[in-house]
N, C-alpha and C positions, 0 to 999 in steps of 0.2 A: 903229683904223687898219686899213685893208684890207691884208692880207698877200698874197693871191693870188686869182685866179679860174680855175676849171677848167671847161671845156666838155666834158661827157661825153655824147655822143649829143645828145639834145634837152634835157638837163639842164644847169643852170648852178649850180656849187658855188662859193660865195664864202666865204673864210676871213678872219676878223677877229681881231685880237689887240690888247689894250690894254696900256699900260705897267704897269698894275696886275695883269696876269696873267689877265684875262678873255678866254677864247677863245669865239668865236661862229661857228657854221657855218650858212650859209643855203643852202637848196636852192630854186632858182627864186624867190628873194625872201622865202621863209618860213624862220624860224629852226627848225632841226631838232636843234641841239645847242648847249648852253652849259655851259662848265666853267671853274672858276677854277684856274689852275695857273701856277706860275712856271717850272717845268722842262718843261712840255709835258703833254698829256693825250691820251687815246684817245677818239675820238668815233664812235659807232655810229649809223647812220641807214639809211633805205631810200629807194631811188629807183625810179621806174617806167620800165621798159624793155620794149617789145613787150607792153604790157598785163599785165605781171607785176611784182611787187615784188621788188627785188633788194637784198640786204644790202650795205652799204658800211661800211668802217672807215677812218677818217682818223686818223693818228697824228702829232701835232706834237711836236717836241722841239728840242733845241739840239745843234749839233755844232761842230767847229772853225771852220767857215765861217759860223756864225750859225744861223738857224732852218732846221730840216730837216723834211720831211714825207714820209709814206708814205700812199698811197691804195690800198685794196684793194676790188675789186668781186667778190662771191661768193668771197672768199678768194684771188683771183688778183690779183697786183700790177699796178697801173696806173701808179703813180709810186713809185719807191723812191729816196730820197736816200742819198748815200754817208754812212756812219756813221764816226764817229771815237770811239775809246774814251776815256771820261773818265779812265781810268787812265793813258793815255798823256799826256794834258794835265796831269793831276795830277803825274805823274812829272817832266815837263819843268819844271813850276812849282817843285817841291821841289828839283830839280837846280839851277835858277837861284838859289834862295835859298842853297843850300849853297855854290855858287861865289862869290856875293857875300860871304857870311860868311867864307869862307876867304881871299878877297882882302883883306878888311878886317883880319883877324887877321895876315896876312903883312905888311901895311904897318905895322901897329901894332908888330910886333916887329923891323922892319928899322931 
């Protein structure tokens, strides 16, 4: 499934992600990176700008709002998604479980 398309100068970067965790990055229709990951992966590839090769890094992952991505060209950010800490999400999940458990115990002894 196509996740996103990014037009960067004369280059077209397409990002695909399958339900089985296969991430595919295409540059101008050609596959430049493929990785299997459920939690997201880092993809390194090169683009041509002004007749020179430029390093790019695309990082895919998951945040509180779903899939997040960061794109860097020559280590300079082009796209940076807001990050949410997994620790915060985990804390809220554990807190919810504790509240439900305490509520059940309170009703059991009332």
